[in-house]
N, C-alpha and C positions, 0 to 999 in steps of 0.2 A: 448710079454711077460709082457709087463710092467701091460695092461691091462687086459690083459688073466687071471694074478694072481687075480687082482680086481673084475674080472666079479665072478669071478669061490667062492672068499668068498661072494659076496652080493647073487649069484643065487643058490648055494648048501647051502642051510641051513642044508639040510638031510645029507650032506657027513657026514662022519667020522671026529672028529676032528685030530684023529692021521694023517690020509692019509692027509687032508687038510694041517696041519703042516709039513707033509713029503714034501710036493710039494710047500710049502714058504719057507722052509731050502733051499733046492733044489735051487729055484729061487733069492731068497737072494742069495747064494752064487757066483751062474752064473753071478747076477748083480754085487757083489763085487769085483769079479774076472776080471770084463771088467776093473777098474781102472778107469772109465768112469765117470767124478763126474757129468755132465748132466743127464745120462743113472740112477745115482746111486738117485741123488734129485730126478727124476721123479718117478722111481719105489719109494722109500719110501713115495714120499708124497701123490701117489693112494692108497696105503697101511693104512695111517694114514688117509686119509678123509676116505676112507672104515670101518675105524676102528672105526672112530666117528659116523659115520651111523649106526653103531651097535650097537653105546652105549657102547664100551669097550675103553674108557679113559685111562686106564693104557698102554694098547699097543698101542694108536694112539702116546703117549708121547715118546716109544722108538721108533718108526719109525720118529717122528719129531726131534729126537735125532740122527736119522743118515742121517735126511735129511740138520739138521743144515748147516753142515762144508758145504756142498757145493752150498747154497744157493747164493753165488757169482759166480759161473759155471754157475748157472741158469736164470740169470738174464733175459735170452732174452728170458725165458721159457714164454707162457702166464700162467702156473700156480702160478708162482711167487707170485702172490696177494691173491692166495687161502692161502699159507704158511702164510701171513702175517693175515689172518682174524684167519685161526687155532690157531696160537700163540697167538693171543688176547684170545682167548675161551678155550684153555687148561689150 
């Protein structure tokens, strides 16, 4: 699911914003309900990167805020370097 939502946002530019927002909200709820800090971090970080690629820096900042409290739990994840770069850019 982590990659699926990111790819959906990148590949489905023609999809309705309402449908995409609904699917994102469902996925976000599922991830947060897991209470798994590594999963929350990975999901938020991937959505943050997609938002940056799409030029939506305000949304990227919201995803960064979701990911940030879980950075220590995610230090073994390869993507931690990407988070540092994004924090410097946003």
